[in-house]
NUMAR-991280 format. One line per 5 residues: number of its first residue (from 1); their letters; for each residue x, y, z of C-alpha. Coordinates in steps of 0.05 Angstrom, whole numbers, plus 5000, padded with zeros to 4 digits. Layout:
BEGIN
NUM	A	X/Y/Z  ... $
END
This chain:
BEGIN
1	MNTIE	5000/5003/5000  5028/5070/4985  5034/5118/5038  5069/5188/5043  5140/5184/5073 $
6	SLPNL	5134/5229/5128  5086/5270/5170  5077/5346/5154  5121/5396/5191  5107/5410/5264 $
11	PVIVG	5068/5473/5259  5020/5440/5213  5011/5380/5261  5001/5428/5315  4949/5468/5278 $
16	LSFIL	4907/5405/5258  4913/5377/5328  4882/5441/5357  4827/5440/5306  4808/5369/5319 $
21	LCVLT	4807/5386/5393  4760/5441/5374  4716/5395/5335  4711/5344/5387  4700/5384/5448 $
26	LPFLV	4669/5452/5431  4599/5428/5410  4591/5394/5480  4617/5455/5517  4585/5512/5479 $
31	KKIEH	4509/5505/5469  4510/5562/5412  4565/5516/5376  4521/5456/5387  4459/5491/5354 $
36	NLEAF	4498/5515/5296  4546/5458/5283  4542/5462/5206  4570/5533/5209  4623/5515/5259 $
41	LFVMG	4646/5452/5220  4651/5496/5162  4695/5549/5192  4741/5491/5221  4745/5461/5151 $
46	VLAVT	4765/5527/5123  4819/5536/5176  4843/5461/5166  4855/5470/5090  4887/5536/5107 $
51	ISKLW	4934/5510/5153  4954/5451/5111  4962/5495/5047  4922/5456/5002  4873/5507/4973 $
56	SLEVI	4858/5497/4900  4804/5508/4851  4792/5434/4853  4786/5435/4930  4735/5490/4923 $
61	STAFF	4696/5458/4865  4694/5388/4906  4668/5423/4968  4616/5461/4934  4588/5406/4883 $
66	SPISL	4596/5344/4929  4529/5356/4967  4491/5358/4902  4535/5313/4860  4493/5267/4813 $
71	HHPIV	4534/5209/4841  4509/5222/4912  4457/5276/4909  4439/5278/4983  4412/5350/4988 $
76	EVVFI	4367/5338/4929  4338/5274/4961  4330/5307/5030  4295/5364/4999  4249/5325/4952 $
81	AGIIF	4231/5270/5002  4218/5323/5057  4163/5355/5009  4132/5287/4997  4133/5273/5070 $
86	IYYSH	4095/5333/5086  4046/5324/5032  4029/5252/5048  4040/5256/5126  3966/5261/5139 $
91	RIKSM	3958/5193/5111  4008/5165/5159  3957/5169/5216  3905/5128/5187  3951/5078/5155 $
96	TNRLE	3988/5069/5222  3925/5051/5255  3899/5004/5203  3965/4965/5197  3975/4960/5269 $
101	KKFGL	3905/4929/5276  3916/4885/5216  3987/4855/5233  3985/4863/5309  4033/4904/5349 $
106	KLFVF	4094/4856/5347  4093/4842/5272  4078/4917/5258  4139/4940/5300  4181/4890/5266 $
111	LLIFL	4160/4915/5198  4168/4988/5216  4236/4980/5245  4262/4935/5184  4233/4978/5131 $
116	LGILS	4259/5045/5161  4325/5014/5165  4325/4987/5091  4290/5047/5063  4334/5101/5102 $
121	SVITA	4387/5090/5045  4340/5116/4993  4298/5167/5033  4355/5187/5078  4362/5175/5152 $
126	IIAAL	4331/5244/5161  4262/5230/5129  4265/5158/5160  4270/5194/5225  4214/5240/5213 $
131	VLVEI	4169/5181/5187  4184/5148/5252  4163/5206/5297  4100/5211/5261  4084/5139/5268 $
136	ISVLK	4104/5136/5340  4058/5195/5354  3997/5161/5325  4010/5091/5365  3992/5116/5431 $
141	LDKKT	4028/5060/5467  4059/5071/5538  4121/5115/5538  4171/5061/5559  4149/5016/5496 $
146	ETTIV	4151/5073/5450  4214/5097/5472  4243/5025/5461  4215/5023/5394  4245/5092/5376 $
151	ILACF	4317/5074/5399  4316/5007/5364  4293/5038/5301  4341/5094/5303  4396/5036/5308 $
156	SIGLG	4367/5004/5244  4363/5071/5210  4435/5091/5224  4459/5021/5200  4413/5018/5142 $
161	AVLTP	4428/5090/5116  4501/5073/5102  4483/5028/5043  4483/5083/4994  4518/5154/4990 $
166	VGEPL	4446/5188/4995  4429/5157/5060  4465/5200/5110  4527/5248/5110  4574/5193/5134 $
171	STIAV	4560/5152/5072  4565/5212/5028  4633/5235/5051  4661/5162/5053  4639/5150/4978 $
176	SRLKG	4671/5222/4960  4736/5208/4995  4742/5137/4966  4722/5153/4893  4789/5154/4862 $
181	EPHNA	4843/5099/4863  4851/5047/4893  4781/5036/4915  4743/5067/4857  4680/5081/4898 $
186	DFFFL	4615/5087/4863  4544/5093/4884  4541/5018/4901  4609/5013/4935  4582/5013/5005 $
191	IKNLA	4526/4961/4989  4577/4913/4962  4626/4920/5019  4575/4931/5077  4507/4898/5064 $
196	FYVVP	4532/4828/5089  4541/4862/5156  4489/4918/5156  4427/4879/5136  4428/4825/5189 $
201	GVIFC	4439/4882/5242  4376/4914/5214  4338/4847/5220  4362/4837/5293  4340/4907/5313 $
206	SLAGA	4271/4890/5283  4267/4826/5322  4291/4859/5385  4241/4915/5377  4182/4863/5365 $
211	YLSKR	4205/4820/5424  4207/4884/5471  4140/4914/5448  4082/4901/5489  4015/4936/5498 $
216	RIKPG	4009/4949/5576  3941/4945/5613  3948/5016/5641  3990/5059/5593  4024/5118/5620 $
221	DTLTE	4043/5181/5586  4060/5171/5508  4110/5206/5462  4080/5258/5420  4111/5302/5370 $
226	ERKET	4116/5373/5394  4113/5410/5323  4094/5388/5256  4139/5394/5195  4135/5452/5150 $
231	YKDVL	4162/5471/5083  4205/5522/5115  4235/5465/5157  4248/5427/5092  4286/5485/5061 $
236	IRSGK	4324/5497/5124  4345/5427/5136  4368/5419/5063  4409/5481/5069  4444/5454/5132 $
241	VFLFI	4456/5388/5099  4494/5427/5039  4533/5466/5089  4549/5407/5131  4573/5365/5069 $
246	MALEL	4616/5421/5049  4643/5424/5116  4661/5354/5119  4695/5355/5049  4739/5413/5075 $
251	LAKGF	4756/5377/5140  4773/5314/5105  4820/5352/5056  4852/5393/5110  4866/5331/5154 $
256	SPVVD	4888/5293/5097  4965/5298/5103  4964/5272/5173  4907/5224/5162  4938/5192/5101 $
261	YLMPR	5003/5179/5139  4973/5157/5207  4909/5115/5192  4941/5062/5146  4985/5047/5202 $
266	VSPQI	4930/5032/5251  4900/4960/5256  4830/4949/5239  4818/4924/5312  4842/4989/5340 $
271	LYWIN	4801/5031/5293  4738/4989/5305  4740/5006/5381  4769/5076/5375  4705/5095/5336 $
276	TISAV	4661/5072/5390  4671/5145/5414  4618/5164/5360  4567/5145/5415  4581/5221/5435 $
281	LDNAT	4611/5250/5372  4573/5258/5307  4596/5197/5262  4597/5237/5199  4649/5284/5229 $
286	LTAAE	4693/5227/5251  4690/5198/5184  4715/5260/5152  4769/5267/5202  4795/5191/5191 $
291	ITPKM	4780/5165/5125  4828/5159/5074  4838/5127/5007  4903/5094/5033  4867/5051/5082 $
296	DILQI	4852/4981/5056  4782/4952/5057  4781/4915/5124  4806/4977/5156  4748/5018/5122 $
301	RAMLM	4698/4966/5143  4723/4964/5213  4716/5038/5219  4649/5048/5190  4619/4990/5227 $
306	GLLIA	4651/5018/5295  4622/5086/5278  4550/5058/5257  4539/5015/5318  4563/5063/5366 $
311	GGMLI	4527/5119/5334  4463/5093/5358  4482/5085/5434  4470/5157/5455  4432/5217/5429 $
316	PGNIP	4489/5260/5397  4519/5199/5360  4473/5202/5298  4422/5247/5261  4361/5202/5272 $
321	NIIAA	4377/5198/5346  4380/5273/5347  4315/5282/5308  4270/5233/5342  4296/5250/5409 $
326	GKLKI	4287/5324/5396  4217/5318/5368  4192/5270/5418  4228/5298/5480  4267/5230/5500 $
331	GSRDW	4316/5244/5548  4389/5227/5547  4383/5182/5610  4320/5147/5581  4358/5136/5513 $
336	AKLGL	4423/5109/5550  4385/5057/5590  4374/5014/5527  4422/5046/5477  4485/5031/5518 $
341	PFGFF	4474/4956/5533  4442/4945/5467  4500/4978/5430  4552/4945/5471  4523/4878/5453 $
346	LLIVY	4526/4896/5376  4596/4915/5386  4618/4853/5414  4578/4809/5364  4605/4847/5308 $
351	YVILF	4676/4847/5333  4672/4768/5332  4642/4768/5265  4693/4819/5234  4757/4790/5263 $
356	VF	4747/4723/5295  4707/4686/5239 $
END
């Protein structure tokens, strides 16, 4: 495998290390940054490329057109799917009640978690999470059962969305970074390399959700969506996704001198466990900071699976978690009660699958 001969000079290393420290800590320490994450990451990306002295017309063009590229048109999909969701959202209520009565609660929950997980790679994790919120608001089960369904569905969505580059920002930036030699990643790159691991995970989440779902005799409070989606929300969200992907492209380019040297030298097993920090950090940002074409396919697979599984364990780890927990007012403690043990179980199982068998 080809790698660069040496690390960049010390000022570049120090500067990029400081930016990485800011990216990993400030969103947790400063609420204003947390609520304006896309703009913050864009500024950090600009600084990273400047420190690395990598500005060029190609870098600017890639950053600007990547979010709307025909090879991975995530912004267009978020916008169009968002409009369709609002237009048909009123039908979700009647369909939910009708299908739940027809199939029974357990089969309905299985199909809900499975289909949202698989379809998230087409309609995006964002829209899948919004559909989940709408359906949960209609079900009117007790709060504990609904919270369980939401958490397991978000695990499923987080896993399934990686299968195409339009599913979530993580998959978009991964395909964009690996599109050249030696991987030549295309639209189907992630399906070919991850579907064998992802689809059984989605099925397991669906089975767990069905098993844990029960209609209690005296239901307590239920989860209810605080505010309905509007066309303004769709427009703002599409703009944020555009800025987010731009920021990730710039961060990836800015960190590349260090990442290209270091990451190929890290074992897949270490990459897998290191990336469990995505439980508390956005996994798309971590992907941008780590991925390089100089990694082999086992390293890439280990890194992404670690990010995807751990991303479901706590609310900040993944976009569907943030959307569902925010709209349904699920607290961090309630999420962690199920998310942490379930996530650790999946991490151990997948470690055995990836590295033992």
